[in-house]
C-alpha angles and dihedrals in degrees: 000000000000103000132202117223126215111194108204100197121198101228089195092069117112104303103231092045090046093051093044090051095050091050093050092045091050092047095049095043100050091107093046101053091136094058102038130073123175116206117183119200115238103187142002114301092017093116090058091050092052095047091046089054091057092047090056091057090063102036111139093008123115122256094253090063095055105099099169129090123194112218111206099214107190141042134320093285092057089047089051094052096047094043088056092050094049098038112126093009132108095244113105125224127218127189128223108178112230101147138085107264100017088187098159089058092059089068100044102034137054118238093254090065096037090057099037118060090176090057089051093051092044091054091048092049094047096043094246091147140099134203120228134168117266124201119227131197116236108214119197121180125199131195127230090276091053095253119144115249105214095188088056095046125084148127115282118206099179126016133343122188144172129207132013100015093051087057087049094050091051090053093044093051090051089054094049090047091053091049107030095161098048114101090189094057091047091050096047102029096099097045095044092047091049092052091046093050094047088075090061137059107315103170123097123193108234144123128211134200120195140167093244121206090212093065095239120138113294096228120078115256094227140033102217121063134165089225147326122222120198109197138197093160126035107239141050143147091056098308106339106144110215097158113035092175098044119133124181094221103042097098093240141092120227111223125196118186117187121209119230096260138174122282093252093050090045092054089053093047095051091064091048091048089052091054096038093244098116098092096093092054118115087221093065130069109206124180145137126244140154095228135025131172120201117196134185123209111289098269097036131095124216121216119213146145138226117203088347094307118123122238138161141197146140093245126023124192120198118193125184111224110194119226093356093144130045107227126201111215130188124249130035128055112269 
């Protein structure tokens, strides 16, 4: 099929990189004006609106009649917004990394494409792409009365987590907000925040139940954990690697639950977590499942994040929905 490509470009990306990318894209696509459309976001939520418009064009039509691919051109936040707009539709999503961490792209792209935007655009223009099914995690958050919290419920395309790393993310975001022009702060904010918070309270009171693929009991063995990461993709937090075996089309979530351990052990585990070598540690419970529920004590609230977006709830249900997004990948004719 000859596809048309709509690049939804996050105009809040780093300005020099944003301008250089637009110049390159316009230059490379001069002979493809009928198949390329560039849409720049102008305000928060604009990417969702643009993607939703495209979904409406193909409502009720079979997948083979959908000739338009939406290219999420930005960071993980842009990808999350667009994936939520396209979930369950026939419109495929491609990814062109133009953000800071670009963690989802680490799972679905090789390093040659992650580091070379010209190569990505070249493959798009020459049709060197393929469309495959991508799983998504449906996240549903409930308050202490058992009511669904819509604003804290969404589709997660990469990683959702509860506990310590959400605290780290909040601190890291604050550091970047205070130093928006510093590349060094952006690059080191997550790691420096993690090291700082390790010296404080790390345990979070919670239990989880899951239909584990390893056959172990469904109820968690403990009720205090440092954190629980629920993963569709393998990376988050600017390169931390919670799920080394994660695949976005395998029909399973990869879960990593960290015990509440001593400071010395936590420091050692942090480095392993960054590299993805933590899974053999006795302080972590690593398993796959298609559904997991994480609960706080009756009157408590858990703080978490999915794809870098904050949420909260007393009980959070995570359900893996296979092939709920059509994903454009680089390389190989479709």
